[in-house]
Each structure stands twice: as C-alpha cells, then as structure tokens.
Backbone as CSV, one residue per row, in Angstrom:
resi,resn,N_x,N_y,N_z,CA_x,CA_y,CA_z,C_x,C_y,C_z
1,MET,-49.867,-38.277,36.549,-49.951,-37.752,38.033,-48.386,-36.488,37.635
2,PHE,-47.231,-37.008,37.299,-46.442,-36.164,36.838,-47.125,-34.578,36.087
3,ALA,-47.698,-35.164,34.854,-47.964,-34.042,34.169,-49.358,-33.107,34.619
4,LYS,-50.221,-33.617,35.687,-50.761,-32.719,36.486,-49.919,-31.720,37.349
5,ILE,-48.825,-32.490,37.713,-47.940,-31.431,38.681,-46.940,-30.206,37.843
6,ARG,-46.875,-30.754,37.032,-45.964,-30.026,35.665,-47.124,-28.991,35.437
7,ALA,-48.362,-29.175,34.954,-49.059,-28.084,34.555,-49.508,-26.957,35.545
8,LEU,-49.408,-27.628,36.748,-49.792,-26.659,38.004,-48.583,-25.780,38.083
9,PHE,-47.287,-26.338,37.663,-45.949,-25.936,38.158,-45.922,-24.556,36.847
10,LEU,-46.477,-24.791,35.967,-45.929,-23.800,34.673,-46.384,-22.056,35.178
11,PRO,-47.680,-21.679,35.725,-47.670,-20.593,36.132,-46.877,-19.797,37.327
12,ALA,-46.318,-20.943,37.683,-45.097,-20.254,38.850,-43.754,-19.994,37.662
13,VAL,-43.516,-20.623,37.054,-42.263,-20.571,36.038,-42.435,-19.389,35.187
14,LEU,-43.656,-19.026,34.940,-44.112,-17.894,33.967,-43.734,-16.585,34.909
15,ALA,-44.137,-17.027,36.199,-43.773,-15.667,37.233,-42.542,-15.236,37.243
16,PHE,-41.422,-16.284,37.137,-40.335,-15.922,37.506,-39.514,-15.578,35.746
17,VAL,-40.365,-15.476,35.138,-39.611,-14.387,33.746,-40.809,-13.843,33.424
18,ALA,-41.544,-13.264,34.062,-42.927,-12.344,33.866,-42.356,-11.436,33.183
19,GLY,-43.219,-10.311,32.350,-42.941,-9.122,31.902,-42.729,-7.976,32.579
20,GLY,-43.468,-8.069,33.460,-43.684,-6.538,34.287,-43.631,-7.064,35.859
21,VAL,-43.704,-6.013,36.798,-43.736,-6.259,38.226,-44.352,-5.226,39.081
22,ALA,-45.316,-5.292,39.982,-45.650,-4.317,40.557,-45.225,-4.321,41.974
23,HIS,-44.626,-3.892,42.328,-43.842,-4.028,43.940,-44.552,-3.402,45.035
24,ALA,-45.359,-4.209,45.807,-45.746,-3.409,46.931,-45.325,-3.473,48.313
25,ASP,-44.057,-4.143,48.111,-42.908,-4.408,49.580,-41.650,-4.324,48.674
26,GLU,-40.874,-3.596,48.454,-39.269,-3.857,47.885,-38.288,-3.675,49.244
27,VAL,-38.694,-3.695,50.175,-37.571,-3.324,51.134,-37.209,-4.683,52.015
28,ALA,-38.335,-5.745,52.058,-38.123,-7.080,52.865,-37.234,-7.785,52.013
29,PRO,-36.341,-8.693,52.663,-35.601,-9.377,51.964,-35.952,-10.675,51.142
30,PRO,-36.975,-11.390,51.652,-37.198,-12.297,50.915,-37.913,-11.745,49.656
31,VAL,-38.814,-10.861,49.914,-39.525,-10.213,48.804,-38.156,-9.657,47.553
32,GLN,-37.311,-9.336,48.028,-35.998,-9.202,47.347,-35.664,-10.094,46.201
33,VAL,-35.609,-11.328,46.798,-35.212,-12.658,46.487,-36.005,-12.804,45.302
34,VAL,-37.037,-12.732,45.720,-38.204,-13.163,44.262,-38.002,-12.125,43.179
35,ARG,-37.810,-11.082,43.737,-37.736,-9.656,42.638,-36.530,-10.106,41.778
36,SER,-35.544,-10.251,42.363,-34.524,-10.371,41.549,-34.220,-11.402,40.725
37,LEU,-34.602,-12.725,41.294,-35.048,-13.748,39.885,-35.647,-13.221,38.965
38,THR,-36.949,-12.681,39.120,-37.913,-12.760,38.204,-37.135,-11.721,37.474
39,ASP,-36.221,-10.384,37.815,-35.538,-9.353,37.051,-34.255,-10.088,35.729
40,SER,-34.058,-11.137,37.042,-32.565,-11.466,36.066,-32.842,-12.122,34.955
41,VAL,-33.835,-13.165,35.599,-34.381,-13.914,34.258,-34.720,-13.533,32.861
42,MET,-35.752,-12.210,33.291,-36.611,-11.702,31.926,-35.267,-10.858,31.597
43,GLY,-34.446,-10.452,32.572,-33.329,-9.534,31.446,-32.642,-10.694,30.368
44,SER,-32.302,-11.473,30.823,-31.903,-12.608,30.283,-32.414,-12.494,28.540
45,VAL,-33.885,-13.334,28.903,-34.763,-13.392,27.817,-34.734,-12.347,26.651
46,ARG,-34.975,-11.009,27.488,-34.997,-10.014,26.287,-34.025,-9.638,25.728
47,SER,-32.609,-9.995,26.000,-31.796,-9.435,25.511,-30.914,-10.454,24.689
48,ASP,-31.679,-11.969,24.647,-31.028,-12.959,24.022,-32.188,-13.369,22.935
49,PRO,-32.245,-13.104,21.837,-33.277,-13.912,20.772,-32.816,-15.215,20.520
50,THR,-31.632,-15.843,20.903,-32.009,-17.486,20.667,-32.939,-17.902,21.501
51,LEU,-32.985,-17.305,23.111,-33.801,-17.984,24.240,-35.105,-17.907,23.638
52,LYS,-35.707,-16.485,23.018,-37.098,-16.603,22.295,-37.657,-17.554,21.437
53,ALA,-36.279,-18.099,20.528,-36.413,-18.625,19.609,-36.225,-19.990,20.136
54,GLY,-36.269,-20.528,21.249,-36.062,-21.697,21.789,-35.174,-22.620,21.556
55,ASP,-33.992,-22.213,21.644,-32.601,-22.853,21.556,-32.518,-23.614,22.980
56,GLN,-32.836,-24.896,23.316,-33.233,-25.647,24.208,-32.012,-25.341,25.264
57,ALA,-30.233,-25.654,24.871,-29.391,-25.317,25.371,-29.015,-23.946,26.220
58,LYS,-29.536,-23.019,25.122,-29.466,-22.187,25.763,-30.760,-21.753,27.036
59,ILE,-31.432,-22.287,26.650,-32.548,-22.173,28.042,-32.247,-22.795,29.377
60,GLU,-31.547,-23.820,29.243,-31.150,-24.825,30.127,-30.206,-24.314,30.843
61,GLN,-29.390,-23.580,30.081,-28.007,-22.922,30.709,-28.698,-21.560,31.607
62,LEU,-29.723,-20.887,31.177,-30.157,-19.991,31.670,-30.642,-20.559,33.020
63,VAL,-31.839,-21.548,32.829,-32.137,-22.240,34.280,-31.007,-22.256,35.492
64,GLN,-29.819,-23.058,34.716,-28.944,-23.336,35.751,-28.370,-22.238,36.655
65,THR,-28.211,-21.281,35.158,-27.270,-20.213,35.861,-28.166,-19.146,36.548
66,LYS,-29.312,-18.919,36.378,-30.145,-17.902,36.930,-31.265,-18.312,37.895
67,VAL,-32.010,-19.669,37.639,-32.945,-19.818,38.520,-32.403,-20.984,39.721
68,LEU,-31.773,-21.858,39.431,-31.088,-22.908,40.730,-30.778,-21.914,41.636
69,PRO,-29.644,-21.262,41.497,-29.164,-20.627,42.977,-30.239,-20.283,43.887
70,TYR,-31.686,-19.809,43.419,-32.730,-19.271,44.197,-33.217,-20.424,45.163
71,LEU,-33.105,-21.427,44.743,-33.941,-22.765,45.261,-33.031,-23.689,46.198
72,ASP,-33.607,-24.077,47.133,-32.976,-25.039,48.279,-33.669,-26.180,47.742
73,PHE,-32.500,-26.765,47.032,-33.163,-28.248,46.368,-32.568,-28.978,47.369
74,HIS,-32.116,-29.374,48.195,-31.827,-30.733,49.360,-32.981,-30.443,50.326
75,ARG,-33.438,-29.245,50.622,-34.764,-29.279,51.374,-35.816,-29.493,50.440
76,MET,-35.936,-28.963,49.318,-37.096,-29.623,48.662,-36.900,-30.910,47.979
77,THR,-35.900,-31.623,47.982,-35.983,-33.030,47.681,-36.416,-33.748,48.878
78,ALA,-35.616,-33.455,49.994,-35.713,-33.992,51.233,-37.488,-33.975,51.527
79,SER,-38.307,-33.187,51.559,-39.686,-32.704,51.610,-40.464,-33.275,50.962
80,ALA,-39.972,-33.249,49.501,-40.972,-34.103,48.492,-40.894,-35.737,48.946
81,VAL,-39.472,-36.483,49.121,-39.563,-37.830,49.505,-40.305,-38.063,50.882
82,GLY,-39.974,-37.200,51.926,-40.830,-37.359,52.817,-40.242,-38.353,53.860
83,PRO,-41.051,-39.348,54.539,-40.316,-40.174,55.931,-39.055,-40.911,55.140
84,ALA,-39.216,-41.423,53.956,-38.305,-42.500,53.456,-37.023,-41.377,52.921
85,TRP,-36.863,-39.956,53.479,-35.270,-39.756,53.150,-34.809,-40.229,54.233
86,ARG,-34.970,-40.444,55.403,-34.364,-40.748,56.433,-33.675,-41.914,56.644
87,ARG,-34.412,-43.008,55.823,-33.723,-44.456,55.606,-32.821,-44.319,54.058
88,ALA,-32.722,-42.829,53.611,-32.226,-43.598,52.263,-30.681,-43.430,52.325
89,THR,-29.647,-43.980,51.468,-28.339,-44.081,51.708,-28.020,-42.610,51.437
90,PRO,-26.562,-41.929,51.763,-26.281,-41.255,50.841,-26.258,-41.081,49.668
91,GLN,-25.990,-42.469,48.949,-25.891,-42.296,47.538,-27.265,-41.977,46.609
92,GLN,-27.987,-42.847,47.125,-29.984,-42.514,47.012,-30.044,-40.946,47.356
93,ARG,-29.816,-40.168,48.411,-29.939,-38.924,48.118,-29.577,-38.016,47.304
94,ASP,-27.986,-38.304,47.173,-27.651,-37.706,45.897,-28.271,-38.185,44.533
95,GLN,-28.519,-39.253,44.593,-29.110,-39.428,42.938,-30.777,-38.696,43.243
96,LEU,-31.387,-39.008,44.070,-33.050,-38.172,44.257,-32.690,-36.833,44.279
97,GLN,-31.714,-35.982,44.796,-32.128,-34.848,44.404,-31.328,-34.543,43.158
98,GLU,-30.246,-35.346,42.757,-30.012,-34.647,41.086,-31.330,-34.817,40.226
99,GLN,-31.522,-36.111,40.592,-33.087,-36.095,39.422,-34.081,-35.035,39.707
100,PHE,-34.326,-34.870,40.844,-35.486,-34.326,41.184,-35.236,-32.671,40.835
101,LYS,-33.658,-32.212,40.714,-33.248,-30.799,40.254,-33.508,-30.997,38.685
102,GLN,-32.978,-32.059,37.867,-33.165,-32.148,36.672,-34.731,-32.224,36.046
103,LEU,-35.745,-32.921,36.860,-36.962,-32.912,36.556,-37.844,-31.397,36.540
104,LEU,-36.842,-30.098,37.561,-37.257,-28.931,37.811,-36.753,-28.147,36.395
105,ILE,-35.639,-28.531,36.114,-34.724,-27.630,35.117,-35.769,-28.125,33.694
106,HIS,-36.171,-28.992,33.609,-36.958,-29.408,32.601,-38.663,-28.526,32.475
107,THR,-38.839,-28.426,33.564,-39.851,-27.804,33.427,-39.657,-26.496,33.568
108,TYR,-38.869,-25.704,33.899,-38.577,-24.360,33.625,-38.362,-24.143,32.377
109,SER,-37.449,-25.100,31.689,-37.020,-24.722,30.231,-38.233,-24.762,29.379
110,GLY,-39.205,-25.803,29.668,-40.822,-25.733,28.967,-41.351,-24.846,28.650
111,ALA,-41.355,-23.844,30.024,-41.664,-22.529,29.951,-41.279,-21.226,29.321
112,VAL,-39.882,-21.340,28.964,-39.129,-20.191,28.841,-40.040,-19.781,27.427
113,GLY,-40.639,-20.517,26.803,-40.951,-20.081,25.077,-42.363,-19.808,25.315
114,ARG,-42.908,-19.732,26.545,-44.214,-19.085,26.880,-44.120,-17.636,27.299
115,ILE,-43.330,-17.246,27.289,-42.897,-15.667,27.794,-43.758,-14.864,26.946
116,LYS,-44.789,-14.115,27.353,-45.997,-13.098,26.839,-45.708,-11.769,27.504
117,ASN,-46.971,-11.568,28.161,-46.927,-10.088,28.778,-47.413,-10.419,30.479
118,GLN,-47.273,-11.471,30.977,-47.331,-11.590,32.136,-47.148,-10.658,33.303
119,LYS,-47.825,-10.100,34.227,-47.388,-8.886,35.085,-47.242,-9.767,36.580
120,VAL,-46.389,-9.468,37.276,-46.510,-10.211,38.557,-46.756,-9.191,39.870
121,GLN,-47.875,-8.965,40.589,-48.089,-8.143,41.726,-47.655,-8.674,42.879
122,TYR,-46.666,-7.973,43.668,-46.297,-8.274,44.922,-47.525,-7.882,45.990
123,LEU,-47.792,-8.682,47.280,-48.527,-8.697,48.239,-47.753,-8.081,49.176
124,PRO,-48.336,-7.531,50.377,-47.172,-7.366,51.679,-46.961,-8.160,52.060
125,LEU,-45.706,-8.347,52.930,-45.469,-9.483,53.480,-45.804,-9.747,54.868
126,ARG,-46.426,-10.304,55.405,-46.579,-10.668,56.622,-45.789,-11.543,57.340
127,ALA,-44.784,-11.092,58.080,-44.036,-11.935,59.001,-43.617,-10.996,59.975
128,ALA,-42.764,-11.566,60.929,-42.392,-11.283,62.311,-40.991,-10.575,61.591
129,PRO,-40.482,-9.519,62.307,-39.205,-9.192,61.970,-38.220,-9.950,61.896
130,HIS,-37.731,-10.841,62.871,-36.911,-11.783,63.019,-37.471,-13.454,62.282
131,ALA,-38.244,-13.221,61.378,-38.801,-14.362,61.134,-37.856,-15.274,60.075
132,THR,-37.764,-16.530,60.589,-36.791,-17.380,59.663,-37.520,-18.036,58.613
133,SER,-38.630,-17.937,58.515,-39.797,-18.894,57.362,-40.665,-18.169,57.005
134,VAL,-41.077,-17.362,55.862,-41.934,-16.578,55.314,-42.491,-17.160,54.102
135,VAL,-43.770,-16.678,53.913,-44.451,-16.755,52.771,-44.619,-15.468,51.665
136,VAL,-44.000,-15.356,50.739,-44.111,-14.299,49.678,-45.244,-14.480,48.870
137,ARG,-46.259,-13.217,49.102,-47.528,-13.591,48.151,-47.608,-12.801,46.891
138,THR,-47.989,-13.037,46.266,-47.858,-12.331,44.462,-49.299,-13.095,44.029
139,ARG,-49.443,-11.943,43.195,-50.421,-12.740,41.935,-49.899,-12.403,40.721
140,VAL,-50.370,-13.697,40.030,-49.762,-13.464,38.206,-50.830,-12.994,37.297
141,LEU,-50.753,-11.858,36.673,-51.719,-11.366,36.009,-51.418,-11.443,34.559
142,ASP,-52.377,-12.710,34.062,-52.086,-13.327,32.668,-53.380,-12.803,32.119
143,ASN,-53.397,-12.010,31.106,-54.689,-11.534,29.862,-56.038,-11.526,30.537
144,GLY,-55.836,-10.825,32.136,-56.974,-10.358,32.436,-57.416,-11.530,34.210
145,GLU,-56.639,-12.808,33.207,-56.768,-13.643,34.717,-55.743,-13.271,36.213
146,GLN,-56.165,-13.628,37.269,-55.361,-13.509,38.363,-55.101,-14.682,38.789
147,ILE,-53.768,-15.364,39.112,-53.202,-16.368,39.351,-52.407,-16.592,40.672
148,GLN,-52.831,-17.426,41.852,-52.515,-17.031,43.511,-50.915,-17.595,43.002
149,LEU,-49.830,-17.100,43.407,-48.761,-17.846,43.664,-47.937,-17.330,44.419
150,ASP,-47.606,-18.098,45.693,-46.977,-18.154,46.952,-45.533,-18.711,46.783
151,TYR,-44.572,-18.183,47.265,-43.386,-18.897,47.744,-43.271,-18.826,48.814
152,ARG,-42.639,-20.342,49.718,-41.906,-20.356,51.149,-40.441,-20.105,51.052
153,LEU,-39.971,-19.168,51.912,-38.670,-18.716,51.606,-38.272,-19.406,53.178
154,LEU,-36.931,-19.644,52.956,-36.257,-20.129,54.399,-34.987,-19.249,54.642
155,LYS,-34.758,-18.823,55.620,-33.053,-17.888,55.751,-32.134,-18.862,56.263
156,GLN,-31.409,-19.144,55.107,-30.010,-19.743,55.856,-28.690,-18.615,56.022
157,GLY,-28.570,-18.681,56.906,-27.304,-17.842,57.424,-27.935,-16.211,57.052
158,GLU,-27.405,-15.439,56.183,-27.649,-14.287,55.588,-28.578,-14.564,54.572
159,ASP,-28.888,-15.485,53.732,-29.605,-15.866,52.651,-30.817,-16.162,52.836
160,TRP,-31.548,-16.065,51.902,-33.199,-16.487,51.704,-33.190,-17.213,50.474
161,LYS,-33.894,-18.574,50.644,-34.012,-19.763,49.842,-35.401,-20.580,49.270
162,ILE,-35.935,-20.413,48.143,-37.252,-20.533,48.148,-37.280,-22.062,48.200
163,SER,-38.153,-22.584,49.197,-38.143,-23.907,49.546,-39.503,-24.305,48.860
164,ASP,-40.471,-23.805,48.385,-41.680,-24.433,48.123,-42.299,-23.234,47.421
165,VAL,-43.428,-23.624,46.399,-44.800,-22.633,45.736,-45.898,-22.980,45.703
166,ASN,-46.414,-22.210,46.113,-47.940,-22.554,46.123,-48.424,-22.130,45.291
167,VAL,-49.191,-22.719,44.205,-49.938,-22.298,42.797,-51.577,-22.610,42.951
168,MET,-52.545,-21.207,42.910,-53.295,-21.765,43.080,-54.338,-22.424,44.425
169,GLY,-53.572,-22.399,45.626,-54.024,-23.242,46.645,-53.195,-24.540,46.919
170,VAL,-52.073,-24.768,45.880,-51.719,-26.470,46.198,-50.082,-25.916,46.028
171,TRP,-49.654,-26.391,46.686,-48.010,-26.255,47.446,-47.681,-27.378,46.646
172,LEU,-46.462,-27.367,45.751,-46.266,-28.251,44.735,-45.192,-29.403,45.655
173,VAL,-44.479,-29.023,46.703,-43.701,-30.063,46.733,-44.428,-30.983,47.802
174,ASP,-45.528,-30.560,48.474,-46.345,-31.196,49.038,-46.982,-32.181,48.117
175,ASN,-47.447,-31.726,46.735,-48.052,-32.833,45.826,-47.081,-33.747,45.201
176,TYR,-45.853,-33.327,44.920,-44.339,-34.411,44.843,-44.711,-35.536,45.701
177,ARG,-45.097,-35.371,47.090,-44.393,-36.055,47.810,-45.654,-37.229,47.981
178,GLY,-46.930,-37.030,47.687,-47.826,-37.954,47.536,-47.306,-38.831,46.156
179,VAL,-46.790,-38.123,45.094,-46.599,-39.257,44.092,-45.639,-39.578,44.212
180,PHE,-44.468,-39.071,44.914,-43.399,-40.410,45.626,-43.841,-40.976,46.640
181,ALA,-44.391,-40.845,47.121,-44.991,-41.865,48.514,-45.576,-43.377,47.214
182,GLN,-46.278,-42.850,46.690,-46.925,-43.919,45.878,-45.790,-45.089,45.214
183,GLU,-44.734,-44.085,44.263,-43.623,-44.993,43.752,-42.753,-45.439,44.876
184,ILE,-42.446,-44.976,45.891,-41.865,-45.612,47.093,-42.163,-46.712,47.657
185,ASN,-43.648,-47.050,47.870,-44.384,-48.042,48.349,-44.559,-49.110,47.548
186,SER,-44.586,-48.833,46.027,-44.808,-49.869,45.144,-43.091,-50.370,45.014
187,LYS,-42.398,-49.834,44.785,-41.075,-50.020,44.187,-39.976,-49.528,44.970
188,GLY,-39.870,-49.186,45.936,-38.481,-48.507,46.869,-37.965,-47.314,46.349
189,ILE,-37.097,-46.967,47.145,-36.206,-45.678,47.032,-35.655,-45.673,45.592
190,ASP,-35.194,-46.660,45.332,-34.367,-47.120,44.204,-35.294,-47.292,42.788
191,GLY,-36.562,-47.496,43.098,-37.392,-47.613,42.060,-38.106,-46.214,41.599
192,LEU,-38.294,-45.202,42.376,-38.359,-43.875,42.528,-37.340,-43.263,41.736
193,ILE,-36.203,-43.414,42.122,-34.875,-42.951,41.107,-35.030,-43.413,39.670
194,GLY,-35.366,-44.678,39.427,-35.587,-45.191,38.099,-36.801,-44.223,37.359
195,VAL,-37.726,-44.377,38.108,-38.735,-43.470,37.375,-38.188,-42.184,37.327
196,LEU,-37.722,-41.438,38.121,-37.328,-40.072,37.629,-36.111,-40.024,36.533
197,LYS,-35.249,-40.967,36.694,-34.560,-40.922,35.720,-34.971,-41.412,34.261
198,GLN,-36.200,-41.826,33.990,-36.592,-42.280,32.953,-37.458,-41.297,32.187
199,ARG,-38.174,-40.446,33.475,-38.803,-39.018,32.864,-38.040,-38.197,32.512
200,ASN,-36.671,-37.755,33.435,-35.754,-36.852,32.931,-35.361,-37.411,31.281
201,GLU,-35.023,-38.604,30.740,-34.488,-38.852,29.666,-35.789,-38.669,28.619
202,GLU,-36.676,-39.012,28.968,-38.097,-38.725,28.043,-38.141,-37.085,28.160
203,LEU,-38.104,-36.375,29.046,-38.181,-34.725,28.752,-37.163,-34.097,27.961
204,ALA,-35.782,-34.938,28.156,-34.533,-34.507,27.418,-34.464,-34.680,25.635
205,LYS,-35.380,-35.817,25.560,-35.641,-36.133,23.935,-36.756,-35.109,23.773
206,GLY,-37.224,-34.380,24.070,-38.481,-33.993,23.826,-39.981,-34.451,24.130
207,GLY,-40.167,-35.340,25.218,-41.049,-36.509,25.281,-42.342,-35.354,26.241
208,GLN,-43.800,-35.470,26.192,-44.101,-34.910,26.556,-45.474,-35.759,27.414
209,GLU,-45.663,-35.351,28.726,-46.633,-36.085,29.116,-48.067,-36.551,28.477
210,PRO,-48.114,-37.289,28.693,-49.649,-38.196,28.554,-50.950,-37.817,28.983
C-alpha cells in the first residue's frame, strides 16, 4: 500500500524540481510559493553535480533545506492520522510527525535522480481575494504526457504553506489517511509509529517497496 502512494507521489516531487516553468499567474502569493519552491530546488540541482550523481547525503540535505520549509507538516500529519490524532498523546504526536516527515524526505530524495526535462504549467488561480485556503493547479509536461498536479495551500499569518498534493485526482494525505487508519485499527497508534519507523529504516538502507 505504501508503494502505491509513493508511486503516485513521484510526479509531485518531479514537479518541484522540474526543468522549465510556464507561468499563467505570477502575482498571486500562493502561486509564487509553488514557483519559488520549484526554482529553488532546480537551481540547486543544476549547480551541484553531486546531486545529479545521486549523493544521498547531499540530496537529503537539499530536501530538508529547500523543500521542508514550504510544507505544513503538523497539519499534514494530523490530517493523515485522522480522528486518532485527537486521542494521541503529545509524545505520540511528535513521533508521528517526525516519522511522517522522514517518509516524505525519503520520497523526495528518491525522485531527485529522476530529474530530466519535465516542465510545469501553472493554471489561473481560482480563489476569492481574501481566501485563506486555495488550490494551485498545475500540469506537469513529461515527454508529451500531461499530469494533473494540484497543491492545497493554507495561509498562516502572512505565509502560505502546502498542506496536500493532488496527483491525477488523488489527494495524497487522504490516501495516507486510509492506510494509517488500517494500521491504527489493527495495531493502535504506537503500532502505526512502529510501522513508519520500520519503513523509514528500510528506506534509509536503500530498501524498495515490494
């Protein structure tokens, strides 16, 4: 199940590090967030040959410094865990957030080596002027194939953070919620933490999903 979700997530990762961008709406702050993330990551990849060569330590450092600041991990984790989040202890919440973050780090890191000539097209933003929750719609162009890729962003003070990604009609946090619910129902919250830890340890050693 984790393999299917990560497979869906890869186009989203590639969009963050795509080679070219066509801007349909450059002034809207939420669109600018996604654009800034794309430009920042791609600039780093282009300027550092070790990233292209697959240096895992450098790739993970890139993800932590260039990608993570744009994501609302607290909200993403709470949403993925679902109703069980409310009954989790503060320690369990910290562990869940850390393990979910590590899972996404591994996913992003695994996609950096797949960068080629993808391009991103930004569609016009559909949102009220004072909206605090918006969806930035994009299309990833990859060898003639067009992939739907949308980002849900929430406003936090003056900042916008990405809280979910929709790949080809599938919201990824929603997908994780279903998987996490199965684990929680059968093993409890600590059981889910254990499963995530085990999976992250496998990924850290270069393990692949079956």
